[in-house]
N, C-alpha and C positions, 0 to 999 in steps of 0.2 A: 615488406614495404614495396608493394607493387607500384610501379610508376615513379618511384623515388629516384632522385639523382644522387642520393647519399652513397658514397663509396668508402669503405674502410681503408685506412692507410696503414700499411705494414712496412715498418722500417727495420732493417737489420743493420745495426750500427757496425760499421766496418771494423772498429776497434774490438767490439765484443763478438763479432761473428754471429753465429746462430746459438751461441752458448746459453743465452737466457731462455731459449725455448727447450733446452735440455735440462735445466736446473732441477726440476722435480724428478725427472727420470734418473739423473745422477744421484740425487739424495736417496732414492729408493732402489738403487742398484739395478735399474731396469735393463733388460737386454735389447728391447725394441720400443719404438714409439709409432703411433699412427697419427697422422695429421689430418684434421677434418675442418672444413669450413663450408659456409653456405653461400650461394649466390641468390639473394632475394629475388632477382629478376627471373629465376627459374632456368636461365641459360646455363648449360653445363660446360660450355667451352672454356678451357683454362685461358686466362689472360697471360700476356708475356710476363707480367709480374708474378703470377702464380707459378709459372714454369721456372723462372729465375730463383725465386725463394725456395722452391722445392729442391732444385739442384744444389743450392748453397747449404740447405739443411741436411741433405744426404751426405755432402762432403764433410760437414761438421760432425755428423753422426759417425762417419768412418774414423775421424780423428779421435773422438772420445769413446769409441767402441760401442756405440748404441745404434743399431740399424733402424732406418726409417722403412718400415715394412710397406707402407702405402700412404697415399694422400688422397682423400676423398673430397669431392665437391658435391654438395647436396643441393637439390633444387627441384621444385614441383614434383614430389613423390618419386624422383629418380636420383641416381647418383652417377658420378664418373669416377672411375678408379684409375689413378695415374699408373699403377702397376699393370692393370689389364691393358691399358693403352700403350704401354711400353715406355712411358716417360721415366719410370724408375726401373732399373734393371737389377 
């Protein structure tokens, strides 16, 4: 949606933490998850919200025993890896 002002809204309910994002992984006894989302603008720079949500999901993963191996942002035939950039250690 080039030129669009539409912005997805991601809310992590403080009561639920990031658990809803791990529901399928827990049901399937997964050891790891990979988070992926796109930036329709093509800009790969993570927003403050992207960084905050990733940190929170990594912490939830530690609690439930499922590692977040990476978070990828996809845009304009390129990607940004949070792992490669050091946002996930």
